[in-house]
C-alpha positions as CSV (number, residue, x, y, z in Angstrom):
1,M,0.0,0.0,0.0
2,K,2.9,2.4,0.5
3,K,3.3,3.1,-3.3
4,Y,-0.3,4.3,-3.4
5,E,0.2,6.7,-0.5
6,K,2.8,8.6,-2.6
7,M,0.0,9.4,-5.2
8,E,-2.5,10.8,-2.8
9,G,-3.2,14.4,-3.5
10,K,-1.6,14.4,-6.9
11,T,-3.2,14.9,-10.3
12,I,-3.3,11.9,-12.6
13,E,-3.9,12.4,-16.3
14,V,-5.4,9.5,-18.3
15,T,-5.2,9.8,-22.1
16,L,-6.7,7.8,-25.0
17,N,-4.8,7.3,-28.2
18,D,-2.1,9.8,-27.1
19,A,-4.7,12.6,-27.1
20,P,-3.4,15.6,-25.1
21,V,-5.3,16.5,-22.0
22,I,-7.2,19.8,-22.0
23,K,-5.6,22.0,-19.4
24,K,-7.2,24.7,-17.2
25,N,-6.0,27.7,-19.3
26,N,-6.4,26.1,-22.8
27,T,-8.8,27.7,-25.2
28,V,-10.8,24.9,-26.8
29,V,-13.7,24.3,-29.2
30,L,-15.9,21.4,-28.2
31,F,-18.5,19.7,-30.2
32,L,-20.9,18.2,-27.7
33,E,-24.0,16.0,-27.6
34,K,-26.4,15.4,-24.8
35,S,-25.8,12.0,-23.2
36,E,-28.6,9.5,-23.5
37,D,-27.1,7.5,-20.6
38,D,-27.2,10.1,-17.8
39,P,-27.2,8.2,-14.5
40,L,-27.4,11.4,-12.5
41,G,-30.6,12.6,-14.2
42,S,-29.1,16.0,-15.0
43,D,-27.9,17.6,-18.2
44,L,-24.8,15.7,-19.0
45,Y,-23.0,16.4,-22.3
46,A,-20.0,14.5,-23.9
47,A,-17.7,15.4,-26.7
48,V,-18.9,13.9,-30.1
49,G,-16.9,10.8,-30.8
50,D,-15.0,11.4,-27.5
51,Y,-11.6,12.9,-28.6
52,Q,-12.8,13.7,-32.2
53,G,-15.0,16.5,-30.8
54,K,-12.2,18.3,-29.0
55,F,-10.0,20.9,-30.6
56,I,-7.3,23.1,-28.8
57,V,-7.1,26.6,-30.2
58,E,-3.5,27.2,-31.1
59,S,-3.8,30.7,-32.6
60,D,-6.4,32.9,-34.2
61,D,-6.0,30.9,-37.4
62,Y,-5.5,27.3,-36.4
63,M,-7.0,24.6,-34.1
64,E,-5.4,21.3,-33.3
65,P,-7.5,18.2,-32.8
66,Q,-7.0,16.2,-29.7
67,S,-5.8,13.2,-31.7
68,L,-3.1,13.4,-34.3
69,E,-4.9,10.6,-36.1
70,I,-7.5,13.2,-37.2
71,K,-6.4,14.9,-40.4
72,S,-7.9,17.7,-42.4
73,K,-9.0,17.2,-46.0
74,H,-5.5,18.5,-47.0
75,G,-3.8,15.9,-44.9
76,N,-2.4,18.2,-42.2
77,S,-3.1,17.9,-38.4
78,D,-3.9,21.5,-37.9
79,F,-7.2,22.8,-39.0
80,T,-7.9,26.3,-40.1
81,M,-10.9,28.1,-38.6
82,E,-12.3,28.2,-42.1
83,E,-12.1,24.4,-42.4
84,I,-13.9,23.9,-39.1
85,E,-16.6,26.5,-40.0
86,A,-17.2,24.9,-43.4
87,E,-17.5,21.5,-41.9
88,V,-20.0,22.7,-39.3
89,K,-22.1,24.5,-41.9
90,S,-22.1,21.5,-44.2
91,S,-23.3,19.2,-41.4
92,R,-26.5,21.1,-40.7
């Protein structure tokens, strides 16, 4: 049990597919959907496709998806704001 005592009070980050963890001061764009399996009976929302619906804003021009497996139509891992806006408009 001693090795677990050393972890007490520390923050642990769990990642999926090497997706970076959203930090407190990050600016992000999230695509959310209401959870159908809400055990608490409140308004619970989750990112669409888990990490696919999370983007970290890198600058005024670019956003980076939470997974480097996600590529834009041009094959790059950074998405321009115009690319994201066009995708959102086309999905309506």
